[in-house]
C-alpha positions in Angstrom: 15.1 -91.9 4.3 13.5 -89.0 6.2 15.4 -87.0 8.7 13.7 -85.4 11.6 15.6 -82.3 12.8 16.3 -82.0 16.4 14.3 -79.6 18.4 17.3 -77.4 19.1 18.0 -76.9 15.4 14.4 -75.9 14.7 14.6 -73.3 17.4 17.9 -72.0 16.1 16.5 -71.7 12.6 13.5 -69.8 13.8 15.6 -67.4 15.7 17.8 -66.8 12.7 14.7 -65.8 10.7 13.8 -63.2 13.3 17.3 -61.8 13.3 17.2 -61.5 9.5 13.9 -59.7 9.7 15.1 -57.3 12.4 18.2 -56.4 10.5 16.4 -55.7 7.2 16.6 -52.0 6.3 13.5 -49.9 6.6 13.6 -49.1 3.0 13.3 -52.7 2.1 10.4 -53.2 4.5 8.7 -50.2 2.9 9.3 -51.4 -0.7 6.1 -51.1 -2.7 4.8 -48.3 -0.4 6.1 -45.1 -2.1 6.1 -42.0 0.1 3.0 -39.8 -0.4 3.7 -36.1 -1.3 2.9 -33.7 1.5 -0.4 -31.9 0.9 0.0 -28.2 0.4 -3.1 -26.3 1.4 -4.2 -23.8 -1.2 -6.9 -21.2 -0.3 -8.2 -18.2 -2.2 -7.7 -14.5 -1.4 -8.7 -11.1 -2.7 -7.2 -7.7 -1.9 -7.7 -4.0 -2.7 -4.9 -1.5 -2.6 -2.4 0.8 -4.2 0.6 -0.3 -6.3 3.9 0.6 -4.6 6.2 -1.2 -7.1 6.1 -3.7 -9.9 9.0 -5.5 -11.6 9.0 -8.8 -13.6 6.3 -11.0 -12.0 6.5 -9.4 -8.5 4.5 -6.4 -7.2 4.2 -4.7 -3.8 0.8 -3.4 -2.9 -0.2 -1.2 0.0 -3.4 -3.0 0.7 -6.5 -1.5 2.3 -7.9 -5.0 2.8 -6.7 -8.5 2.4 -9.3 -11.3 2.7 -8.0 -14.9 2.8 -10.6 -17.7 2.7 -12.0 -18.6 6.1 -9.7 -16.0 7.8 -10.3 -12.6 9.2 -9.7 -9.5 7.1 -6.4 -7.7 7.4 -6.4 -3.9 7.0 -3.7 -1.5 5.9 -0.8 -3.9 5.3 1.9 -4.1 2.7 1.8 -7.3 0.7 4.1 -8.8 -2.0 2.4 -10.8 -4.7 3.5 -12.9 -7.7 1.4 -12.1 -10.8 0.8 -14.9 -13.3 1.0 -14.3 -17.0 -2.4 -13.1 -18.3 -3.8 -12.1 -14.9 -3.6 -8.4 -15.4 -6.3 -6.5 -17.1 -6.3 -2.7 -17.2 -9.5 -1.0 -16.4 -11.1 0.1 -19.7 -9.1 -2.2 -21.8 -9.8 -5.9 -22.6 -6.3 -7.0 -23.5 -4.2 -9.2 -21.3 -0.6 -8.3 -20.4 2.3 -10.6 -19.3 3.0 -10.6 -15.5 3.1 -7.1 -14.1 3.7 -5.2 -17.4 1.4 -2.2 -17.4 0.9 -2.0 -13.6 1.3 1.7 -12.7 2.7 2.8 -9.4 0.0 4.8 -7.6 -2.9 3.1 -9.3 -5.6 1.2 -7.4 -5.7 -2.6 -8.0 -8.2 -5.3 -7.2 -6.5 -8.7 -6.9 -7.7 -12.2 -6.7 -5.7 -15.4 -6.5 -4.4 -18.2 -4.2 -2.5 -18.3 -1.0 -0.1 -21.0 0.1 1.7 -21.1 3.5 1.3 -18.5 6.2 3.2 -15.9 8.2 6.7 -15.4 6.8 6.2 -18.3 4.3 3.0 -16.9 2.9 2.9 -16.8 -0.9 0.2 -14.8 -2.7 -0.3 -15.7 -6.4 -2.5 -13.4 -8.4 -4.6 -15.0 -11.1 -6.8 -12.0 -11.8 -6.1 -8.3 -11.5 -8.0 -5.1 -12.4 -6.4 -1.6 -12.3 -7.9 1.8 -11.9 -6.3 5.2 -12.0 -6.3 7.3 -8.9 -5.9 11.1 -8.3 -3.7 13.0 -6.0 -4.7 14.1 -2.5 -3.2 15.8 0.5 -3.8 14.0 3.7 -3.4 15.9 7.0 -2.7 14.6 10.5 -0.1 13.9 13.2 2.5 11.1 13.2 1.7 8.5 15.9 4.2 5.8 15.0 7.1 5.1 12.6 8.0 1.6 11.7 10.6 1.6 8.9 8.9 2.9 5.8 5.4 2.6 7.3 4.0 5.5 9.2 0.8 5.8 11.2 -0.9 9.2 11.1 -3.9 10.3 13.2 -6.2 12.4 11.1 -6.5 16.1 11.5 -9.6 18.2 11.8 -9.4 18.7 8.0 -8.2 15.3 6.9 -8.0 15.8 3.2 -8.4 18.3 0.4 -11.4 16.2 -0.7 -14.2 16.4 1.9 -15.4 12.9 0.7 -12.1 11.6 2.1 -12.5 13.0 5.6 -14.6 10.2 7.0 -12.2 7.5 5.8 -9.8 5.9 8.2 -11.4 6.8 11.5 -8.6 4.9 13.3 -6.0 6.9 11.4 -4.0 6.5 8.2 -1.3 4.0 7.4 1.2 5.6 5.0 3.9 3.9 2.9 6.7 6.4 2.6 9.1 4.1 0.8 9.0 6.4 -2.3 8.4 9.7 -0.6 10.6 12.8 -0.4 10.4 13.9 3.3 11.0 17.5 4.5 10.8 18.7 8.1 10.2 22.4 8.5 11.2 23.0 4.9 14.5 21.0 4.9 15.3 17.4 4.3 14.6 15.4 7.5 13.3 12.3 9.2 9.8 11.6 10.3 9.1 11.3 14.0 6.2 10.9 16.4 4.4 14.1 17.2 5.1 15.9 13.9 2.2 17.4 12.0 2.3 16.2 8.4 0.8 17.0 5.0 1.1 13.8 3.0 0.9 14.2 -0.8 0.0 10.9 -2.5 -2.8 8.5 -3.4 -5.0 6.7 -0.9 -7.4 3.8 -0.9 -9.4 4.9 2.1 -7.0 4.8 5.1 -4.1 3.1 3.2 -1.9 5.8 1.6 1.1 5.7 -0.8 3.1 9.0 -0.3 5.0 10.8 -3.0 6.0 13.6 -0.6 5.6 14.2 3.1 5.8 17.8 4.5 6.4 17.6 8.3 6.3 20.4 10.8 7.5 20.4 14.4 5.0 23.2 15.2 1.5 22.5 13.8 0.7 25.0 11.0 -2.6 26.7 10.4 -4.5 24.9 7.6 -7.1 26.3 5.2 -9.0 23.8 3.1 -11.7 24.5 0.5 -12.7 25.1 -3.1 -11.4 28.2 -4.8 -14.4 30.4 -5.7 -12.4 33.2 -7.3 -8.9 34.3 -8.4 -7.9 38.0 -8.6 -4.3 38.5 -9.5 -2.3 36.6 -6.9 -5.2 36.5 -4.5 -7.4 33.4 -4.2 -10.7 33.2 -2.3 -11.8 29.9 -0.7 -15.5 29.4 0.1 -18.4 31.7 -0.5 -20.1 34.6 1.3 -19.7 34.6 5.1 -17.4 31.6 4.9 -15.0 33.1 2.3 -11.3 33.5 3.1 -9.0 35.4 0.8 -5.3 34.6 0.7 -2.4 36.2 -1.3 -0.2 33.5 -2.8 2.2 35.9 -4.6 5.3 34.5 -2.8 3.9 31.1 -1.7 5.4 27.9 -3.1 2.8 26.0 -5.1 2.2 22.3 -5.7 -0.4 21.9 -8.4 -1.7 18.4 -9.1 1.3 17.0 -7.3 3.9 19.1 -9.3 6.0 21.4 -7.2 7.0 24.8 -8.5 3.9 25.3 -10.6 2.9 28.8 -11.8 0.2 30.8 -10.1 -1.3 31.6 -13.5 -2.5 28.0 -13.8 -4.7 28.4 -10.6 -8.4 29.0 -11.4 -11.8 29.0 -9.7 -13.2 25.5 -9.1 -10.0 23.9 -8.0 -9.5 22.3 -4.6 -6.9 23.9 -2.3 -5.0 23.2 0.9 -3.0 26.2 2.2 -0.6 25.9 5.1 0.8 28.8 7.0 1.1 30.6 10.3 -1.3 32.9 12.2 0.1 35.8 14.1 -2.2 38.3 15.9 -5.1 37.0 13.8 -3.3 37.5 10.5 -2.7 34.4 8.3 0.6 34.1 6.4 0.7 31.3 3.8 3.9 29.2 3.5 2.8 26.4 1.2 -0.2 25.8 -1.0 -1.6 22.6 -2.7 -4.0 23.0 -5.6 -5.9 20.2 -7.5 -7.9 20.8 -10.7 -9.6 18.8 -13.4 -6.1 17.7 -14.7 -5.3 16.1 -11.3 -3.2 12.9 -11.6 -1.3 10.8 -9.1 2.1 12.2 -8.3 4.1 9.1 -7.5 4.8 8.3 -11.1 3.6 6.4 -14.1 6.8 4.4 -14.4 6.5 0.6 -14.3 9.2 0.5 -11.7 11.9 2.9 -10.6 
């Protein structure tokens, strides 16, 4: 015998199905549709700069340029990078080294790799790195801004001991002073806007890593040139009508980045920067920097300090 349900019961049954469907958890409805992982955008970057520190797989670089794919170039910025095993190759050597082993503070590096994230969440991973040695320089100018361990310096009339450096950084220098010994008027002090500075360190164009910063509240007289002759304690810069002779008998010397060097190691052909005061047309030296063929970077060869 067949039974035909009453219309009211059919309606009630249908409503019950809808209620069951509505009360079913979302996870049950999504069964069979697993969540897709979020896509992490990976782009390529390359950077050039000076090694500030290196420890384990992490290095800090004062970068002259950072170019991220499809983005504008950033100049004179400090970047932190993670170096993958086997990425580092030292210039002149074909061997690979693990992570940052072998990176030398003060050396120039060329970096290539990938970037994920942006802003504060940016992660730069180095997959290829090449390192080059750099020599010491003195960079001269005036402090225009101080932001933590980063200092902006407008360039002086004689911007460096090396004339080839004078045209670099037309908009000024960006100096990392995180490893620098700072003196102001000959005593330990703090850098401030308006001071004249002689920055001893290595520079990739306008991005500089400082080993020492000599600051002055009153701008000193600066003599820059090649030493053409040495007679006793007297050195002559330049030739003929442009020659200037200075007696360095009692003047503190910094030779190739090493303070307290002996005057006997100064010879013709070296580059010199001599700071002092001029009174009634007479120049009195107070500090001299000399760079010769043994020039090396002064920040240090240590892997990390």
